[in-house]
PyMOL Python script that loads the backbone (N, CA, C, O; Angstrom):
from pymol import cmd

cmd.read_pdbstr("""\
ATOM      1  N   MET A   1     -57.192 -11.304  19.125  1.00  0.00           N
ATOM      2  CA  MET A   1     -57.305 -12.178  17.769  1.00  0.00           C
ATOM      3  C   MET A   1     -58.500 -12.338  17.839  1.00  0.00           C
ATOM      4  O   MET A   1     -59.114 -11.999  16.828  1.00  0.00           O
ATOM      5  N   ARG A   2     -59.196 -12.812  18.824  1.00  0.00           N
ATOM      6  CA  ARG A   2     -60.472 -13.336  18.643  1.00  0.00           C
ATOM      7  C   ARG A   2     -61.670 -12.177  18.240  1.00  0.00           C
ATOM      8  O   ARG A   2     -62.596 -12.415  17.465  1.00  0.00           O
ATOM      9  N   SER A   3     -61.506 -11.227  18.748  1.00  0.00           N
ATOM     10  CA  SER A   3     -62.232 -10.003  18.665  1.00  0.00           C
ATOM     11  C   SER A   3     -62.206  -9.735  16.939  1.00  0.00           C
ATOM     12  O   SER A   3     -63.122  -9.280  16.253  1.00  0.00           O
ATOM     13  N   ILE A   4     -61.447  -9.982  16.693  1.00  0.00           N
ATOM     14  CA  ILE A   4     -61.198  -9.506  15.029  1.00  0.00           C
ATOM     15  C   ILE A   4     -61.759 -10.421  14.156  1.00  0.00           C
ATOM     16  O   ILE A   4     -62.193 -10.055  13.064  1.00  0.00           O
ATOM     17  N   ARG A   5     -61.800 -11.750  14.580  1.00  0.00           N
ATOM     18  CA  ARG A   5     -62.298 -12.629  13.679  1.00  0.00           C
ATOM     19  C   ARG A   5     -64.023 -12.662  13.746  1.00  0.00           C
ATOM     20  O   ARG A   5     -64.853 -13.042  12.921  1.00  0.00           O
ATOM     21  N   HIS A   6     -64.141 -12.146  14.975  1.00  0.00           N
ATOM     22  CA  HIS A   6     -65.610 -12.171  15.359  1.00  0.00           C
ATOM     23  C   HIS A   6     -66.229 -10.790  14.536  1.00  0.00           C
ATOM     24  O   HIS A   6     -67.376 -10.790  14.090  1.00  0.00           O
ATOM     25  N   LYS A   7     -65.382  -9.715  14.414  1.00  0.00           N
ATOM     26  CA  LYS A   7     -66.155  -8.548  13.838  1.00  0.00           C
ATOM     27  C   LYS A   7     -65.952  -8.866  12.257  1.00  0.00           C
ATOM     28  O   LYS A   7     -66.779  -8.477  11.432  1.00  0.00           O
ATOM     29  N   THR A   8     -64.845  -9.567  11.911  1.00  0.00           N
ATOM     30  CA  THR A   8     -64.640  -9.992  10.374  1.00  0.00           C
ATOM     31  C   THR A   8     -66.139 -10.743  10.106  1.00  0.00           C
ATOM     32  O   THR A   8     -66.883 -10.499   9.157  1.00  0.00           O
ATOM     33  N   LEU A   9     -66.310 -11.430  10.871  1.00  0.00           N
ATOM     34  CA  LEU A   9     -67.476 -12.988  10.648  1.00  0.00           C
ATOM     35  C   LEU A   9     -68.646 -11.989  10.474  1.00  0.00           C
ATOM     36  O   LEU A   9     -69.202 -11.946   9.377  1.00  0.00           O
ATOM     37  N   PHE A  10     -69.046 -11.206  11.451  1.00  0.00           N
ATOM     38  CA  PHE A  10     -70.497 -10.219  11.537  1.00  0.00           C
ATOM     39  C   PHE A  10     -70.223  -9.437  10.186  1.00  0.00           C
ATOM     40  O   PHE A  10     -71.072  -9.516   9.297  1.00  0.00           O
ATOM     41  N   ALA A  11     -69.163  -8.741  10.005  1.00  0.00           N
ATOM     42  CA  ALA A  11     -69.063  -7.884   8.568  1.00  0.00           C
ATOM     43  C   ALA A  11     -69.585  -8.798   7.353  1.00  0.00           C
ATOM     44  O   ALA A  11     -70.494  -8.534   6.566  1.00  0.00           O
ATOM     45  N   ALA A  12     -68.881  -9.789   7.399  1.00  0.00           N
ATOM     46  CA  ALA A  12     -69.460 -10.719   6.296  1.00  0.00           C
ATOM     47  C   ALA A  12     -71.224 -11.190   6.129  1.00  0.00           C
ATOM     48  O   ALA A  12     -71.985 -11.126   5.163  1.00  0.00           O
ATOM     49  N   ALA A  13     -71.397 -11.617   7.387  1.00  0.00           N
ATOM     50  CA  ALA A  13     -72.763 -11.878   7.541  1.00  0.00           C
ATOM     51  C   ALA A  13     -73.624 -10.717   6.829  1.00  0.00           C
ATOM     52  O   ALA A  13     -74.438 -10.804   5.910  1.00  0.00           O
ATOM     53  N   PHE A  14     -73.134  -9.504   7.624  1.00  0.00           N
ATOM     54  CA  PHE A  14     -74.007  -8.369   7.135  1.00  0.00           C
ATOM     55  C   PHE A  14     -74.095  -8.360   5.649  1.00  0.00           C
ATOM     56  O   PHE A  14     -75.095  -8.522   4.949  1.00  0.00           O
ATOM     57  N   ALA A  15     -72.667  -8.105   5.244  1.00  0.00           N
ATOM     58  CA  ALA A  15     -72.497  -7.521   3.774  1.00  0.00           C
ATOM     59  C   ALA A  15     -73.654  -8.730   2.889  1.00  0.00           C
ATOM     60  O   ALA A  15     -74.513  -8.390   2.075  1.00  0.00           O
ATOM     61  N   PHE A  16     -73.393  -9.977   3.280  1.00  0.00           N
ATOM     62  CA  PHE A  16     -74.085 -11.020   2.392  1.00  0.00           C
ATOM     63  C   PHE A  16     -75.586 -10.937   2.725  1.00  0.00           C
ATOM     64  O   PHE A  16     -76.358 -11.313   1.842  1.00  0.00           O
ATOM     65  N   ALA A  17     -76.087 -10.500   3.867  1.00  0.00           N
ATOM     66  CA  ALA A  17     -77.857 -10.346   3.909  1.00  0.00           C
ATOM     67  C   ALA A  17     -78.103  -9.153   3.224  1.00  0.00           C
ATOM     68  O   ALA A  17     -79.229  -9.032   2.742  1.00  0.00           O
ATOM     69  N   MET A  18     -77.146  -8.073   3.046  1.00  0.00           N
ATOM     70  CA  MET A  18     -77.397  -6.783   2.473  1.00  0.00           C
ATOM     71  C   MET A  18     -77.654  -6.861   1.074  1.00  0.00           C
ATOM     72  O   MET A  18     -78.557  -6.241   0.513  1.00  0.00           O
ATOM     73  N   THR A  19     -76.575  -7.890   0.328  1.00  0.00           N
ATOM     74  CA  THR A  19     -76.421  -8.203  -1.053  1.00  0.00           C
ATOM     75  C   THR A  19     -78.065  -9.046  -1.542  1.00  0.00           C
ATOM     76  O   THR A  19     -78.853  -8.768  -2.446  1.00  0.00           O
ATOM     77  N   LEU A  20     -78.093 -10.189  -0.444  1.00  0.00           N
ATOM     78  CA  LEU A  20     -79.523 -10.918  -0.691  1.00  0.00           C
ATOM     79  C   LEU A  20     -80.515 -10.174  -0.682  1.00  0.00           C
ATOM     80  O   LEU A  20     -81.358 -10.273  -1.574  1.00  0.00           O
ATOM     81  N   SER A  21     -80.645  -9.178   0.424  1.00  0.00           N
ATOM     82  CA  SER A  21     -82.194  -8.304   0.300  1.00  0.00           C
ATOM     83  C   SER A  21     -81.880  -7.442  -1.004  1.00  0.00           C
ATOM     84  O   SER A  21     -82.710  -7.653  -1.888  1.00  0.00           O
ATOM     85  N   SER A  22     -81.068  -6.688  -1.283  1.00  0.00           N
ATOM     86  CA  SER A  22     -80.956  -6.223  -2.553  1.00  0.00           C
ATOM     87  C   SER A  22     -81.677  -6.604  -3.875  1.00  0.00           C
ATOM     88  O   SER A  22     -82.458  -5.975  -4.589  1.00  0.00           O
ATOM     89  N   THR A  23     -81.037  -8.110  -3.970  1.00  0.00           N
ATOM     90  CA  THR A  23     -81.527  -8.591  -5.051  1.00  0.00           C
ATOM     91  C   THR A  23     -83.171  -9.085  -5.021  1.00  0.00           C
ATOM     92  O   THR A  23     -83.984  -9.131  -5.945  1.00  0.00           O
ATOM     93  N   ALA A  24     -83.273  -9.330  -4.005  1.00  0.00           N
ATOM     94  CA  ALA A  24     -84.774  -9.622  -3.886  1.00  0.00           C
ATOM     95  C   ALA A  24     -85.681  -8.794  -3.946  1.00  0.00           C
ATOM     96  O   ALA A  24     -86.812  -9.186  -4.235  1.00  0.00           O
ATOM     97  N   MET A  25     -85.401  -7.257  -3.660  1.00  0.00           N
ATOM     98  CA  MET A  25     -86.133  -6.153  -3.995  1.00  0.00           C
ATOM     99  C   MET A  25     -85.752  -5.473  -5.454  1.00  0.00           C
ATOM    100  O   MET A  25     -86.214  -4.445  -5.950  1.00  0.00           O
ATOM    101  N   ALA A  26     -84.995  -6.166  -5.854  1.00  0.00           N
ATOM    102  CA  ALA A  26     -84.810  -5.504  -7.557  1.00  0.00           C
ATOM    103  C   ALA A  26     -85.692  -6.669  -8.393  1.00  0.00           C
ATOM    104  O   ALA A  26     -86.112  -6.550  -9.544  1.00  0.00           O
ATOM    105  N   GLN A  27     -85.807  -7.473  -7.773  1.00  0.00           N
ATOM    106  CA  GLN A  27     -86.634  -8.509  -8.706  1.00  0.00           C
ATOM    107  C   GLN A  27     -88.106  -8.103  -8.879  1.00  0.00           C
ATOM    108  O   GLN A  27     -88.668  -8.357  -9.944  1.00  0.00           O
ATOM    109  N   PHE A  28     -88.656  -7.578  -8.034  1.00  0.00           N
ATOM    110  CA  PHE A  28     -89.851  -6.911  -7.399  1.00  0.00           C
ATOM    111  C   PHE A  28     -90.298  -5.784  -8.600  1.00  0.00           C
ATOM    112  O   PHE A  28     -89.470  -4.896  -8.806  1.00  0.00           O
ATOM    113  N   ASP A  29     -91.497  -5.762  -9.370  1.00  0.00           N
ATOM    114  CA  ASP A  29     -91.474  -4.615 -10.249  1.00  0.00           C
ATOM    115  C   ASP A  29     -93.181  -4.633 -10.087  1.00  0.00           C
ATOM    116  O   ASP A  29     -93.799  -5.653 -10.394  1.00  0.00           O
ATOM    117  N   TYR A  30     -93.740  -3.668  -9.684  1.00  0.00           N
ATOM    118  CA  TYR A  30     -95.129  -3.046  -9.678  1.00  0.00           C
ATOM    119  C   TYR A  30     -95.779  -3.293 -11.086  1.00  0.00           C
ATOM    120  O   TYR A  30     -96.912  -3.768 -11.005  1.00  0.00           O
ATOM    121  N   ARG A  31     -95.363  -3.098 -12.226  1.00  0.00           N
ATOM    122  CA  ARG A  31     -95.699  -3.484 -13.315  1.00  0.00           C
ATOM    123  C   ARG A  31     -96.237  -4.532 -13.685  1.00  0.00           C
ATOM    124  O   ARG A  31     -97.366  -4.718 -14.139  1.00  0.00           O
ATOM    125  N   CYS A  32     -95.203  -5.403 -13.437  1.00  0.00           N
ATOM    126  CA  CYS A  32     -95.343  -7.052 -13.212  1.00  0.00           C
ATOM    127  C   CYS A  32     -96.595  -7.503 -12.405  1.00  0.00           C
ATOM    128  O   CYS A  32     -97.343  -8.435 -12.697  1.00  0.00           O
ATOM    129  N   ASP A  33     -96.680  -6.693 -11.368  1.00  0.00           N
ATOM    130  CA  ASP A  33     -97.759  -7.266 -10.365  1.00  0.00           C
ATOM    131  C   ASP A  33     -99.037  -6.467 -11.071  1.00  0.00           C
ATOM    132  O   ASP A  33    -100.118  -6.980 -10.783  1.00  0.00           O
ATOM    133  N   SER A  34     -99.105  -5.393 -11.878  1.00  0.00           N
ATOM    134  CA  SER A  34    -100.446  -4.825 -12.595  1.00  0.00           C
ATOM    135  C   SER A  34    -100.493  -5.849 -13.637  1.00  0.00           C
ATOM    136  O   SER A  34    -101.638  -6.102 -14.012  1.00  0.00           O
ATOM    137  N   CYS A  35     -99.743  -6.375 -14.092  1.00  0.00           N
ATOM    138  CA  CYS A  35     -99.918  -7.530 -15.507  1.00  0.00           C
ATOM    139  C   CYS A  35    -100.651  -8.473 -14.889  1.00  0.00           C
ATOM    140  O   CYS A  35    -101.712  -8.816 -15.411  1.00  0.00           O
ATOM    141  N   MET A  36    -100.229  -9.046 -13.697  1.00  0.00           N
ATOM    142  CA  MET A  36    -100.929 -10.334 -12.931  1.00  0.00           C
ATOM    143  C   MET A  36    -102.245  -9.973 -12.576  1.00  0.00           C
ATOM    144  O   MET A  36    -103.218 -10.712 -12.725  1.00  0.00           O
ATOM    145  N   SER A  37    -102.266  -9.138 -12.232  1.00  0.00           N
ATOM    146  CA  SER A  37    -103.581  -8.332 -11.759  1.00  0.00           C
ATOM    147  C   SER A  37    -104.893  -8.247 -12.951  1.00  0.00           C
ATOM    148  O   SER A  37    -106.073  -8.435 -12.659  1.00  0.00           O
ATOM    149  N   GLN A  38    -104.490  -7.990 -14.049  1.00  0.00           N
ATOM    150  CA  GLN A  38    -104.778  -7.863 -15.403  1.00  0.00           C
ATOM    151  C   GLN A  38    -105.311  -9.442 -15.595  1.00  0.00           C
ATOM    152  O   GLN A  38    -106.529  -9.575 -15.717  1.00  0.00           O
ATOM    153  N   TYR A  39    -104.548 -10.543 -15.625  1.00  0.00           N
ATOM    154  CA  TYR A  39    -104.752 -11.582 -15.846  1.00  0.00           C
ATOM    155  C   TYR A  39    -105.716 -12.007 -15.058  1.00  0.00           C
ATOM    156  O   TYR A  39    -106.714 -12.515 -15.570  1.00  0.00           O
ATOM    157  N   THR A  40    -105.585 -11.863 -13.468  1.00  0.00           N
ATOM    158  CA  THR A  40    -106.744 -12.533 -12.545  1.00  0.00           C
ATOM    159  C   THR A  40    -107.989 -11.836 -12.960  1.00  0.00           C
ATOM    160  O   THR A  40    -108.996 -12.543 -12.997  1.00  0.00           O
ATOM    161  N   TYR A  41    -108.118 -10.508 -13.299  1.00  0.00           N
ATOM    162  CA  TYR A  41    -109.491 -10.042 -13.410  1.00  0.00           C
ATOM    163  C   TYR A  41    -109.951 -11.004 -14.820  1.00  0.00           C
ATOM    164  O   TYR A  41    -110.902 -11.768 -14.654  1.00  0.00           O
ATOM    165  N   CYS A  42    -109.331 -10.969 -16.091  1.00  0.00           N
ATOM    166  CA  CYS A  42    -109.669 -11.633 -17.063  1.00  0.00           C
ATOM    167  C   CYS A  42    -110.243 -13.062 -16.532  1.00  0.00           C
ATOM    168  O   CYS A  42    -111.454 -13.285 -16.519  1.00  0.00           O
ATOM    169  N   ALA A  43    -109.318 -13.969 -16.113  1.00  0.00           N
ATOM    170  CA  ALA A  43    -109.460 -15.251 -15.702  1.00  0.00           C
ATOM    171  C   ALA A  43    -110.735 -15.244 -14.950  1.00  0.00           C
ATOM    172  O   ALA A  43    -111.407 -16.274 -14.993  1.00  0.00           O
ATOM    173  N   GLY A  44    -111.173 -14.219 -14.256  1.00  0.00           N
ATOM    174  CA  GLY A  44    -112.270 -14.517 -13.181  1.00  0.00           C
ATOM    175  C   GLY A  44    -113.769 -13.932 -13.906  1.00  0.00           C
ATOM    176  O   GLY A  44    -114.772 -13.764 -13.213  1.00  0.00           O
ATOM    177  N   GLN A  45    -113.755 -13.759 -14.844  1.00  0.00           N
ATOM    178  CA  GLN A  45    -114.953 -13.271 -15.950  1.00  0.00           C
ATOM    179  C   GLN A  45    -115.708 -14.711 -16.069  1.00  0.00           C
ATOM    180  O   GLN A  45    -115.016 -15.720 -16.202  1.00  0.00           O
ATOM    181  N   PRO A  46    -116.875 -14.786 -16.030  1.00  0.00           N
ATOM    182  CA  PRO A  46    -117.868 -15.940 -16.374  1.00  0.00           C
ATOM    183  C   PRO A  46    -117.595 -16.315 -17.559  1.00  0.00           C
ATOM    184  O   PRO A  46    -117.687 -17.540 -17.631  1.00  0.00           O
ATOM    185  N   ASN A  47    -117.289 -15.820 -18.566  1.00  0.00           N
ATOM    186  CA  ASN A  47    -117.183 -16.564 -19.853  1.00  0.00           C
ATOM    187  C   ASN A  47    -115.508 -16.308 -20.492  1.00  0.00           C
ATOM    188  O   ASN A  47    -115.179 -16.039 -21.648  1.00  0.00           O
ATOM    189  N   ALA A  48    -114.770 -16.474 -19.451  1.00  0.00           N
ATOM    190  CA  ALA A  48    -113.316 -16.448 -19.792  1.00  0.00           C
ATOM    191  C   ALA A  48    -112.840 -17.269 -20.751  1.00  0.00           C
ATOM    192  O   ALA A  48    -113.310 -18.402 -20.857  1.00  0.00           O
ATOM    193  N   SER A  49    -111.725 -16.771 -21.686  1.00  0.00           N
ATOM    194  CA  SER A  49    -111.008 -17.673 -22.423  1.00  0.00           C
ATOM    195  C   SER A  49    -109.799 -17.550 -21.684  1.00  0.00           C
ATOM    196  O   SER A  49    -109.229 -16.460 -21.710  1.00  0.00           O
ATOM    197  N   ILE A  50    -109.326 -18.468 -21.045  1.00  0.00           N
ATOM    198  CA  ILE A  50    -107.883 -18.768 -20.360  1.00  0.00           C
ATOM    199  C   ILE A  50    -106.674 -18.549 -21.747  1.00  0.00           C
ATOM    200  O   ILE A  50    -105.674 -17.844 -21.607  1.00  0.00           O
ATOM    201  N   PRO A  51    -106.920 -19.102 -22.717  1.00  0.00           N
ATOM    202  CA  PRO A  51    -105.730 -18.639 -23.653  1.00  0.00           C
ATOM    203  C   PRO A  51    -105.591 -17.167 -23.916  1.00  0.00           C
ATOM    204  O   PRO A  51    -104.611 -16.514 -24.273  1.00  0.00           O
ATOM    205  N   GLN A  52    -106.964 -16.777 -23.618  1.00  0.00           N
ATOM    206  CA  GLN A  52    -106.783 -15.422 -24.378  1.00  0.00           C
ATOM    207  C   GLN A  52    -106.401 -14.576 -23.328  1.00  0.00           C
ATOM    208  O   GLN A  52    -105.742 -13.575 -23.609  1.00  0.00           O
ATOM    209  N   CYS A  53    -106.735 -14.833 -22.052  1.00  0.00           N
ATOM    210  CA  CYS A  53    -106.118 -14.176 -20.733  1.00  0.00           C
ATOM    211  C   CYS A  53    -104.510 -14.272 -20.817  1.00  0.00           C
ATOM    212  O   CYS A  53    -103.762 -13.306 -20.663  1.00  0.00           O
ATOM    213  N   VAL A  54    -104.048 -15.758 -21.121  1.00  0.00           N
ATOM    214  CA  VAL A  54    -102.646 -15.693 -21.000  1.00  0.00           C
ATOM    215  C   VAL A  54    -101.943 -14.838 -22.042  1.00  0.00           C
ATOM    216  O   VAL A  54    -100.872 -14.257 -21.864  1.00  0.00           O
ATOM    217  N   ASP A  55    -102.761 -14.832 -23.282  1.00  0.00           N
ATOM    218  CA  ASP A  55    -101.972 -13.685 -24.286  1.00  0.00           C
ATOM    219  C   ASP A  55    -102.120 -12.350 -23.850  1.00  0.00           C
ATOM    220  O   ASP A  55    -101.228 -11.629 -24.296  1.00  0.00           O
ATOM    221  N   GLU A  56    -102.927 -11.786 -23.143  1.00  0.00           N
ATOM    222  CA  GLU A  56    -103.190 -10.462 -22.816  1.00  0.00           C
ATOM    223  C   GLU A  56    -101.490 -10.252 -21.938  1.00  0.00           C
ATOM    224  O   GLU A  56    -100.567  -9.454 -22.103  1.00  0.00           O
ATOM    225  N   TYR A  57    -101.718 -11.440 -20.970  1.00  0.00           N
ATOM    226  CA  TYR A  57    -100.705 -10.995 -19.900  1.00  0.00           C
ATOM    227  C   TYR A  57     -99.462 -11.136 -20.619  1.00  0.00           C
ATOM    228  O   TYR A  57     -98.701 -10.190 -20.414  1.00  0.00           O
ATOM    229  N   ASN A  58     -99.023 -12.023 -21.397  1.00  0.00           N
ATOM    230  CA  ASN A  58     -97.887 -12.029 -22.231  1.00  0.00           C
ATOM    231  C   ASN A  58     -97.623 -10.979 -22.895  1.00  0.00           C
ATOM    232  O   ASN A  58     -96.443 -10.729 -23.144  1.00  0.00           O
ATOM    233  N   VAL A  59     -98.538 -10.218 -23.287  1.00  0.00           N
ATOM    234  CA  VAL A  59     -98.255  -8.861 -23.815  1.00  0.00           C
ATOM    235  C   VAL A  59     -97.857  -7.741 -23.076  1.00  0.00           C
ATOM    236  O   VAL A  59     -97.016  -6.895 -23.379  1.00  0.00           O
ATOM    237  N   CYS A  60     -98.546  -7.825 -22.086  1.00  0.00           N
ATOM    238  CA  CYS A  60     -98.313  -6.674 -21.005  1.00  0.00           C
ATOM    239  C   CYS A  60     -96.775  -7.080 -20.380  1.00  0.00           C
ATOM    240  O   CYS A  60     -95.874  -6.249 -20.268  1.00  0.00           O
ATOM    241  N   ALA A  61     -96.675  -8.231 -20.070  1.00  0.00           N
ATOM    242  CA  ALA A  61     -95.517  -8.747 -19.598  1.00  0.00           C
ATOM    243  C   ALA A  61     -94.157  -8.264 -20.439  1.00  0.00           C
ATOM    244  O   ALA A  61     -93.173  -7.738 -19.917  1.00  0.00           O
ATOM    245  N   GLY A  62     -94.306  -8.530 -21.710  1.00  0.00           N
ATOM    246  CA  GLY A  62     -93.455  -8.291 -22.912  1.00  0.00           C
ATOM    247  C   GLY A  62     -92.993  -7.085 -22.554  1.00  0.00           C
ATOM    248  O   GLY A  62     -91.808  -7.009 -22.230  1.00  0.00           O
ATOM    249  N   ARG A  63     -93.817  -5.907 -22.537  1.00  0.00           N
ATOM    250  CA  ARG A  63     -93.691  -4.427 -22.352  1.00  0.00           C
ATOM    251  C   ARG A  63     -92.675  -4.174 -21.118  1.00  0.00           C
ATOM    252  O   ARG A  63     -91.654  -3.504 -21.278  1.00  0.00           O
ATOM    253  N   TYR A  64     -92.972  -4.672 -20.054  1.00  0.00           N
ATOM    254  CA  TYR A  64     -92.234  -4.656 -18.985  1.00  0.00           C
ATOM    255  C   TYR A  64     -91.170  -5.558 -18.736  1.00  0.00           C
ATOM    256  O   TYR A  64     -90.697  -5.427 -17.607  1.00  0.00           O
ATOM    257  N   ASP A  65     -90.630  -6.462 -19.464  1.00  0.00           N
ATOM    258  CA  ASP A  65     -89.734  -7.341 -19.313  1.00  0.00           C
ATOM    259  C   ASP A  65     -89.900  -8.028 -18.161  1.00  0.00           C
ATOM    260  O   ASP A  65     -88.969  -8.052 -17.357  1.00  0.00           O
ATOM    261  N   CYS A  66     -90.873  -8.568 -17.940  1.00  0.00           N
ATOM    262  CA  CYS A  66     -91.872  -9.549 -16.988  1.00  0.00           C
ATOM    263  C   CYS A  66     -91.493 -10.900 -17.385  1.00  0.00           C
ATOM    264  O   CYS A  66     -91.091 -11.050 -18.539  1.00  0.00           O
ATOM    265  N   PRO A  67     -91.563 -11.970 -16.555  1.00  0.00           N
ATOM    266  CA  PRO A  67     -91.539 -13.260 -17.130  1.00  0.00           C
ATOM    267  C   PRO A  67     -93.012 -13.731 -17.588  1.00  0.00           C
ATOM    268  O   PRO A  67     -94.116 -13.474 -17.108  1.00  0.00           O
ATOM    269  N   TYR A  68     -92.639 -14.486 -18.651  1.00  0.00           N
ATOM    270  CA  TYR A  68     -93.947 -15.047 -19.462  1.00  0.00           C
ATOM    271  C   TYR A  68     -94.695 -16.065 -18.848  1.00  0.00           C
ATOM    272  O   TYR A  68     -94.174 -16.819 -18.027  1.00  0.00           O
ATOM    273  N   MET A  69     -95.796 -16.143 -19.157  1.00  0.00           N
ATOM    274  CA  MET A  69     -96.813 -17.267 -18.692  1.00  0.00           C
ATOM    275  C   MET A  69     -96.705 -18.263 -19.895  1.00  0.00           C
ATOM    276  O   MET A  69     -96.645 -17.987 -21.093  1.00  0.00           O
ATOM    277  N   PRO A  70     -96.695 -19.521 -19.270  1.00  0.00           N
ATOM    278  CA  PRO A  70     -96.582 -20.598 -20.709  1.00  0.00           C
ATOM    279  C   PRO A  70     -98.259 -20.879 -21.274  1.00  0.00           C
ATOM    280  O   PRO A  70     -99.253 -21.083 -20.576  1.00  0.00           O
ATOM    281  N   ILE A  71     -98.169 -20.814 -22.602  1.00  0.00           N
ATOM    282  CA  ILE A  71     -99.408 -21.054 -22.979  1.00  0.00           C
ATOM    283  C   ILE A  71     -99.548 -22.622 -23.173  1.00  0.00           C
ATOM    284  O   ILE A  71     -98.651 -23.323 -23.641  1.00  0.00           O
ATOM    285  N   GLU A  72    -100.679 -23.045 -22.791  1.00  0.00           N
ATOM    286  CA  GLU A  72    -101.120 -24.624 -22.725  1.00  0.00           C
ATOM    287  C   GLU A  72    -101.762 -25.183 -23.895  1.00  0.00           C
ATOM    288  O   GLU A  72    -102.114 -26.362 -23.902  1.00  0.00           O
TER     289      GLU A  72
END
""", "prot")
cmd.dss("prot")
cmd.show_as("cartoon", "prot")
cmd.util.cbc("prot")
cmd.orient("prot")
């Protein structure tokens, strides 16, 4: 009986870990990363307008269903 409980607990832990792993992988999208790179490049320019960079990021993010950046 003890062996069955141990195997069941191991299987449950394994299933939980796989679910957590697949959820984390589903949230990463290279397109969102490219929007953030575009923002970083824009903000790094010598005469950068941060609100304009945020607007450009949000337009890009809207196309790919990425999280928006708040405008301050």
